[in-house]
C-alpha positions as CSV (number, residue, x, y, z in Angstrom):
1,X,41.2,-41.8,-181.3
2,X,37.6,-42.4,-180.1
3,X,35.1,-41.0,-182.7
4,X,32.1,-39.0,-181.5
5,X,28.8,-40.7,-180.7
6,X,25.6,-39.0,-182.1
7,X,22.1,-39.4,-181.0
8,X,19.2,-37.9,-183.0
9,X,15.7,-37.2,-181.7
10,X,12.8,-35.8,-183.6
11,X,12.3,-35.1,-187.3
12,X,13.8,-36.1,-190.6
13,X,15.5,-32.7,-190.8
14,X,17.3,-33.4,-187.5
15,X,18.5,-36.7,-188.9
16,X,19.8,-34.9,-192.0
17,X,21.6,-32.3,-189.9
18,X,23.2,-35.0,-187.8
19,X,24.8,-36.4,-190.9
20,X,26.3,-32.9,-191.6
21,X,27.5,-32.7,-188.0
22,X,29.3,-36.0,-188.3
23,X,31.2,-34.7,-191.3
24,X,32.0,-31.4,-189.6
25,X,33.2,-33.1,-186.4
26,X,35.3,-35.6,-188.4
27,X,37.0,-32.7,-190.4
28,X,37.7,-30.8,-187.2
29,X,39.2,-33.9,-185.5
30,X,36.8,-33.9,-182.6
31,X,37.4,-36.9,-180.3
32,X,35.6,-38.6,-177.3
33,X,32.4,-36.5,-177.6
34,X,28.7,-37.3,-177.4
35,X,26.3,-35.2,-179.4
36,X,22.6,-35.2,-178.7
37,X,20.5,-33.5,-181.4
38,X,17.2,-32.7,-179.6
39,X,13.6,-32.0,-180.6
40,X,11.3,-29.4,-179.0
41,X,8.0,-30.2,-180.6
42,X,6.3,-31.2,-177.3
43,X,7.1,-31.2,-173.6
44,X,7.5,-35.0,-173.9
45,X,10.2,-34.5,-176.5
46,X,12.2,-32.4,-174.1
47,X,11.7,-35.0,-171.3
48,X,13.0,-37.7,-173.7
49,X,16.0,-35.5,-174.5
50,X,16.9,-35.2,-170.9
51,X,16.5,-39.0,-170.4
52,X,18.8,-39.6,-173.4
53,X,21.4,-37.2,-172.1
54,X,21.5,-39.0,-168.7
55,X,21.7,-42.4,-170.3
56,X,24.6,-41.4,-172.7
57,X,26.5,-39.7,-169.8
58,X,26.3,-43.0,-167.8
59,X,27.6,-44.9,-170.9
60,X,30.3,-42.3,-171.6
61,X,31.5,-40.8,-168.3
62,X,34.6,-39.2,-169.6
63,X,33.3,-37.7,-172.9
64,X,32.5,-34.1,-173.8
65,X,28.7,-34.1,-173.9
66,X,27.2,-31.6,-176.4
67,X,23.5,-30.8,-176.6
68,X,22.1,-29.1,-179.7
69,X,18.9,-29.1,-181.8
70,X,15.6,-27.3,-181.3
71,X,15.2,-27.9,-177.6
72,X,18.7,-26.5,-177.0
73,X,17.9,-23.5,-179.2
74,X,14.6,-22.8,-177.4
75,X,15.6,-23.4,-173.8
76,X,19.4,-23.5,-173.6
77,X,19.4,-22.8,-169.8
78,X,17.5,-26.1,-169.2
79,X,20.3,-28.1,-170.6
80,X,23.2,-25.9,-169.5
81,X,22.2,-26.5,-165.8
82,X,22.2,-30.3,-166.2
83,X,25.4,-31.7,-164.6
84,X,25.8,-34.2,-167.4
85,X,26.1,-31.5,-170.1
86,X,29.4,-29.9,-171.1
87,X,28.3,-27.7,-174.0
88,X,25.0,-26.3,-175.5
89,X,25.1,-25.2,-179.1
90,X,22.2,-23.7,-181.2
91,X,20.8,-24.8,-184.5
92,X,22.8,-22.3,-186.4
93,X,26.1,-23.0,-184.5
94,X,25.8,-26.8,-185.1
95,X,26.1,-26.2,-188.9
96,X,29.1,-23.9,-188.5
97,X,32.6,-25.6,-189.1
98,X,34.2,-23.1,-186.6
99,X,32.0,-24.5,-183.8
100,X,33.5,-28.0,-184.3
101,X,37.0,-26.7,-184.8
102,X,36.6,-25.1,-181.4
103,X,36.1,-28.5,-179.9
104,X,39.2,-30.2,-181.3
105,X,41.5,-31.6,-178.7
106,X,44.5,-29.5,-179.9
107,X,42.6,-26.2,-179.4
108,X,44.4,-23.8,-177.0
109,X,42.0,-22.0,-174.6
110,X,38.4,-22.5,-173.6
111,X,35.3,-22.1,-175.7
112,X,31.9,-20.9,-174.3
113,X,29.8,-23.5,-172.6
114,X,26.6,-22.1,-174.2
115,X,26.7,-21.0,-177.9
116,X,23.2,-20.1,-178.9
117,X,22.5,-17.0,-181.0
118,X,19.3,-15.4,-182.1
119,X,17.9,-17.9,-184.7
120,X,15.6,-15.2,-186.1
121,X,18.6,-13.3,-187.5
122,X,19.6,-16.3,-189.7
123,X,19.0,-15.8,-193.4
124,X,20.6,-18.8,-195.1
125,X,20.2,-22.6,-194.9
126,X,23.0,-25.1,-194.6
127,X,21.5,-27.4,-197.1
128,X,24.7,-27.6,-199.2
129,X,26.7,-29.3,-196.4
130,X,25.9,-32.9,-197.4
131,X,24.6,-34.7,-200.5
132,X,21.5,-36.1,-198.8
133,X,21.3,-39.0,-196.4
134,X,19.3,-42.1,-196.0
135,X,19.4,-45.8,-196.9
136,X,21.2,-47.0,-200.0
137,X,17.9,-46.8,-201.9
138,X,16.4,-43.4,-200.8
139,X,18.1,-40.1,-200.2
140,X,16.7,-37.1,-198.3
141,X,17.5,-33.6,-199.5
142,X,16.9,-30.5,-197.4
143,X,15.5,-27.7,-199.6
144,X,14.1,-25.4,-196.8
145,X,14.4,-24.6,-193.1
146,X,12.5,-22.5,-190.6
147,X,8.9,-21.3,-190.6
148,X,7.2,-17.9,-190.9
149,X,3.9,-19.1,-189.4
150,X,2.9,-19.0,-185.7
151,X,0.5,-21.9,-185.0
152,X,-0.6,-21.5,-181.4
153,X,0.6,-25.0,-180.4
154,X,4.0,-24.9,-182.0
155,X,7.4,-23.9,-180.6
156,X,9.4,-24.9,-183.7
157,X,9.7,-21.4,-185.4
158,X,11.6,-20.4,-182.3
159,X,13.9,-23.4,-182.7
160,X,14.3,-23.1,-186.4
161,X,14.0,-19.4,-187.2
162,X,12.3,-17.8,-190.2
163,X,11.7,-19.7,-193.4
164,X,14.7,-19.8,-195.8
165,X,15.2,-21.7,-199.0
166,X,18.0,-23.6,-200.7
167,X,18.3,-22.1,-204.3
168,X,16.9,-24.4,-207.0
169,X,20.3,-24.7,-208.8
170,X,22.0,-26.0,-205.6
171,X,19.1,-28.5,-205.1
172,X,19.3,-29.7,-208.7
173,X,23.1,-30.1,-208.6
174,X,22.8,-32.1,-205.4
175,X,20.2,-34.4,-206.8
176,X,22.3,-35.0,-210.0
177,X,25.1,-36.1,-207.8
178,X,22.8,-38.5,-205.8
179,X,21.5,-40.1,-209.0
180,X,25.1,-40.5,-210.2
181,X,25.8,-42.4,-206.9
182,X,22.9,-44.8,-207.7
183,X,20.0,-43.4,-205.7
184,X,16.6,-44.3,-207.2
185,X,14.5,-42.1,-205.0
186,X,15.0,-38.6,-203.6
187,X,12.7,-37.0,-200.9
188,X,12.5,-33.2,-200.6
189,X,12.4,-32.2,-196.9
190,X,12.0,-29.0,-194.9
191,X,10.2,-27.6,-191.9
192,X,7.5,-25.8,-194.0
193,X,8.2,-27.2,-197.4
194,X,5.4,-25.4,-199.3
195,X,6.9,-22.0,-198.3
196,X,10.0,-22.9,-200.4
197,X,11.0,-20.0,-202.6
198,X,9.3,-17.1,-200.9
199,X,12.7,-15.6,-199.9
200,X,14.4,-16.2,-203.2
201,X,14.5,-13.8,-206.2
202,X,11.3,-13.9,-208.3
203,X,9.7,-15.9,-205.4
204,X,9.3,-19.3,-207.1
205,X,7.0,-21.9,-205.7
206,X,7.5,-25.5,-204.6
207,X,5.8,-26.7,-207.8
208,X,8.4,-24.7,-209.9
209,X,11.2,-26.6,-208.0
210,X,9.6,-30.0,-208.5
211,X,9.1,-29.4,-212.3
212,X,12.7,-28.1,-212.6
213,X,14.1,-31.2,-210.9
214,X,12.1,-33.6,-213.0
215,X,13.1,-31.7,-216.2
216,X,16.8,-31.2,-215.4
217,X,17.4,-34.6,-213.8
218,X,15.8,-37.0,-216.3
219,X,17.6,-40.0,-214.9
220,X,15.9,-39.7,-211.5
221,X,13.3,-42.5,-211.3
222,X,11.4,-41.3,-208.3
223,X,10.9,-37.9,-206.6
224,X,8.9,-37.7,-203.3
225,X,7.7,-34.8,-201.3
226,X,7.5,-34.9,-197.5
227,X,5.0,-33.0,-195.4
228,X,3.2,-30.1,-197.1
229,X,0.6,-27.5,-196.1
230,X,-2.2,-28.1,-198.6
231,X,-3.4,-24.5,-198.5
232,X,-0.1,-23.3,-200.0
233,X,0.0,-25.8,-202.9
234,X,0.6,-23.9,-206.2
235,X,-0.6,-24.6,-209.7
236,X,2.7,-26.1,-210.9
237,X,2.6,-28.6,-208.1
238,X,-0.9,-29.6,-209.1
239,X,0.4,-29.8,-212.7
240,X,3.2,-32.1,-211.6
241,X,0.7,-34.3,-209.7
242,X,-1.4,-34.6,-212.9
243,X,1.4,-35.1,-215.5
244,X,4.6,-36.4,-213.8
245,X,4.6,-40.2,-213.1
246,X,8.0,-39.8,-211.5
247,X,6.5,-37.7,-208.7
248,X,5.3,-40.3,-206.2
249,X,1.5,-40.4,-205.5
250,X,1.9,-40.0,-201.7
251,X,1.5,-36.7,-199.9
252,X,1.7,-36.1,-196.1
253,X,-0.6,-33.3,-195.2
254,X,-0.2,-31.0,-192.2
255,X,-3.9,-30.9,-191.3
256,X,-3.8,-31.0,-187.5
257,X,-7.6,-30.9,-187.0
258,X,-11.0,-31.3,-188.7
259,X,-13.0,-28.6,-186.9
260,X,-13.1,-25.0,-188.2
261,X,-13.2,-23.4,-184.7
262,X,-10.3,-25.4,-183.5
263,X,-8.3,-24.7,-186.7
264,X,-8.9,-21.0,-186.1
265,X,-7.7,-21.4,-182.5
266,X,-4.7,-23.2,-183.7
267,X,-4.1,-20.3,-186.1
268,X,-4.0,-22.6,-189.1
269,X,-4.5,-21.0,-192.5
270,X,-7.0,-23.5,-193.9
271,X,-10.5,-24.6,-192.9
272,X,-12.0,-28.1,-193.1
273,X,-13.5,-27.6,-196.6
274,X,-10.1,-26.4,-197.9
275,X,-8.4,-29.6,-196.9
276,X,-11.2,-31.8,-198.4
277,X,-11.2,-29.8,-201.7
278,X,-7.5,-30.2,-202.1
279,X,-7.6,-34.0,-201.4
280,X,-10.5,-34.4,-203.9
281,X,-8.7,-32.3,-206.6
282,X,-5.5,-34.3,-206.2
283,X,-7.3,-37.6,-206.5
284,X,-9.0,-36.4,-209.6
285,X,-5.6,-35.6,-211.1
286,X,-3.9,-38.7,-209.8
287,X,-6.4,-41.5,-208.9
288,X,-3.7,-43.6,-207.2
289,X,-2.8,-40.8,-204.8
290,X,-2.6,-41.6,-201.1
291,X,-2.4,-39.2,-198.2
292,X,-0.9,-39.2,-194.7
293,X,-1.7,-36.6,-192.2
294,X,-0.9,-35.1,-188.8
295,X,-3.9,-34.8,-186.5
296,X,-3.8,-33.5,-182.9
297,X,-6.3,-35.1,-180.4
298,X,-7.4,-33.0,-177.4
299,X,-6.3,-29.5,-178.4
300,X,-7.5,-27.0,-175.8
301,X,-11.2,-26.3,-175.9
302,X,-11.8,-29.3,-178.1
303,X,-15.4,-30.6,-177.5
304,X,-16.6,-34.1,-178.3
305,X,-18.4,-32.7,-181.3
306,X,-15.2,-31.0,-182.5
307,X,-13.2,-34.2,-182.1
308,X,-15.8,-36.1,-184.2
309,X,-15.1,-33.6,-187.0
310,X,-11.5,-34.8,-186.9
311,X,-12.7,-38.5,-187.0
312,X,-14.9,-37.7,-190.0
313,X,-12.1,-35.8,-191.8
314,X,-10.2,-39.1,-192.1
315,X,-12.8,-40.4,-194.6
316,X,-13.6,-37.0,-196.1
317,X,-10.0,-36.4,-197.0
318,X,-9.3,-40.0,-198.1
319,X,-6.5,-40.4,-195.5
320,X,-4.6,-43.6,-195.3
321,X,-1.6,-43.0,-193.0
322,X,-2.4,-41.1,-189.7
323,X,0.2,-39.6,-187.4
324,X,-1.9,-39.0,-184.2
325,X,-0.5,-36.6,-181.6
326,X,-2.2,-36.5,-178.2
327,X,-2.1,-32.7,-177.3
328,X,0.7,-31.9,-174.9
329,X,1.0,-28.3,-173.6
330,X,4.2,-26.7,-174.7
331,X,5.4,-23.9,-172.4
332,X,5.9,-20.7,-174.3
333,X,3.0,-21.3,-176.8
334,X,-0.4,-19.5,-176.8
335,X,-2.2,-22.8,-176.7
336,X,-0.6,-23.7,-173.3
337,X,-2.6,-20.7,-171.8
338,X,-5.9,-21.9,-173.3
339,X,-8.5,-24.0,-171.3
340,X,-7.0,-27.5,-171.4
341,X,-8.9,-30.8,-172.1
342,X,-8.9,-33.5,-169.4
343,X,-5.9,-35.8,-169.8
344,X,-8.0,-38.9,-169.8
345,X,-10.2,-37.5,-172.6
346,X,-7.1,-36.7,-174.6
347,X,-5.8,-40.2,-174.3
348,X,-9.2,-41.7,-175.2
349,X,-9.6,-39.5,-178.3
350,X,-6.0,-40.3,-179.5
351,X,-6.8,-44.0,-179.1
352,X,-10.0,-43.7,-181.1
353,X,-8.2,-41.8,-183.9
354,X,-5.5,-44.5,-184.0
355,X,-8.1,-47.2,-184.2
356,X,-9.6,-45.2,-187.1
357,X,-6.2,-45.1,-188.6
358,X,-5.8,-48.9,-188.4
359,X,-9.2,-49.2,-190.2
360,X,-8.2,-47.1,-193.2
361,X,-4.8,-48.8,-193.5
362,X,-6.5,-52.2,-193.6
363,X,-8.9,-50.9,-196.3
364,X,-5.9,-49.6,-198.3
365,X,-4.0,-52.8,-198.0
366,X,-7.0,-55.0,-199.0
367,X,-7.4,-52.8,-202.2
368,X,-3.9,-53.6,-203.3
369,X,-4.2,-57.4,-203.5
370,X,-3.9,-58.6,-207.1
371,X,-2.5,-55.2,-208.3
372,X,1.0,-54.9,-209.9
373,X,3.3,-52.4,-208.2
374,X,6.7,-50.9,-208.8
375,X,8.6,-51.4,-205.5
376,X,11.8,-49.7,-204.4
377,X,13.7,-52.3,-202.4
378,X,15.0,-51.0,-199.0
379,X,16.7,-54.3,-198.2
380,X,16.8,-57.8,-199.5
381,X,13.2,-58.7,-198.4
382,X,11.3,-55.4,-198.0
383,X,10.5,-52.5,-200.3
384,X,7.9,-49.7,-200.7
385,X,5.3,-49.0,-203.4
386,X,5.0,-45.6,-204.9
387,X,2.3,-44.9,-202.2
388,X,4.9,-45.7,-199.6
389,X,3.3,-49.0,-198.5
390,X,5.7,-51.7,-197.2
391,X,5.9,-54.9,-199.2
392,X,7.5,-58.1,-198.0
393,X,9.1,-60.7,-200.2
394,X,9.7,-64.4,-199.5
395,X,12.9,-64.5,-201.6
396,X,15.9,-62.1,-201.8
397,X,15.7,-59.1,-204.1
398,X,18.3,-56.6,-205.2
399,X,18.5,-53.8,-202.6
400,X,18.0,-50.3,-203.9
401,X,16.5,-51.5,-207.2
402,X,12.9,-50.8,-208.4
403,X,11.2,-54.1,-209.2
404,X,7.7,-54.9,-210.6
405,X,5.7,-57.4,-208.6
406,X,2.1,-58.6,-208.1
407,X,0.7,-58.2,-204.5
408,X,-0.4,-61.6,-203.3
409,X,-1.7,-60.9,-199.8
410,X,-1.4,-59.0,-196.5
411,X,0.8,-59.6,-193.5
412,X,-0.2,-57.3,-190.6
413,X,0.3,-53.7,-191.8
414,X,2.4,-54.8,-194.8
415,X,1.7,-56.2,-198.2
416,X,3.2,-59.5,-199.4
417,X,4.4,-60.0,-203.0
C-alpha cells in the first residue's frame, strides 16, 4: 500500500485541516493519491498551487491527484481543466468522511470529478476532527472558520464561507486532552478569530472563551491567540490581557493599512486611530506586549502620502513583527476593479516597509539582552519567548519544556541565551 502524499499551501488553518484529511484518508484506506490543499489569498497563491500540482504530477505519474482548499473552492473549473488533476473537492467536502470513502480503491463505481458545493450554506465547523496539530511543544486548535466581512481585496469568505464557531465546551475538552498529552502551549486559530461566538447561543465573545479555557484548564502553561481584528476585541479579552500571565503577550493584528481613506476603500471596520488606541491600551495593561501585523503595500489608489501613513503606523502601533504583502489584484474582488498602483511602486513600497520591519525587530532584540525569559523549546537548540521571539542555545535543552534563561546576545534575527 502506498500512502497518500499531502501538500499544504497557505494559512495555519489549511495546515490544521491537512492533518484532519490525513486521518480521514487513512481511515478510508485511500492509496496512491496526492492531495494539494490550496490557498486563494492572492493570484500568486493560485499560480503557486498550479506549479505545485504540475511538480507533484511529474513525481507521481500514476497517482490520483486531488485538489482542494480555498482556490479549489473559489475557482474549481480552473483546476478541473488541468490535465494533471483527477478530482477537485471543496472546503466542506474535504472534511467529510464520505468524500474519502468514495476514493477508496475497493469502491465500486465512479465518483464525480468535481465535488464543490455552496460554501455559504455551511453552518458548522469541523474543528472536532483532530486534537490540534503542531510540533511536540505547541498545538494549534481551530475554534472558528469562515468570515462574515467583505474586505474589498479579499476572496477568502468565498473560499471559507460565513463565520461559524466551535462551541466552547468542545474547545475546552480538546485542550484538556492536549495538556494530558504533554503540550505546554496551545494556539487558538481561525479565519476571523474575534468573530468567535457570534453564531452560538448567548453570542459569547472571544474573551469569554479565553477566560473559560484558562479557568477550566489550570494545567495549561501557555495560551496564545493568532491573528485578531483589534476593533472586535471585547472587554473580557482586555481583562485577560491585564490579569492572565498564561495568556501570551503577543498579538498579531489584522491592520492592513495606516491611512483612513485606504482603510475605507478596503472596507475595513477600523480607522488608524482605532488601531493606535487599541495598541496603547493593551501595552498599558501588559507592558511586555508585542504586536505583529499584516500590512498591504500598493493597494489601489494608494498615494505616496497614504503609504507614508502605513510607515508611520509601525511606530505608532508599537509593531515588532511585520507581514508585508505587496498588493496583488485578485480577480473577483472589488479592489481588482479600482485604479491600480504601478507595479514598480508597489515593489518599492513593500521593500521600504520590510526595511522598516527589520529596523523594529532589531530594536526589539536589542532591548531583550540581559533580560530573563521563559522559553518554550521547539527543538534541542531553539525555543521561543512569550513574545514569540526565537532564542538559540549553545547546548542541548529538553524539547517541549519551558526553561528560564538570561538573554546574552543577538544572532541575526534571533536571540542567544
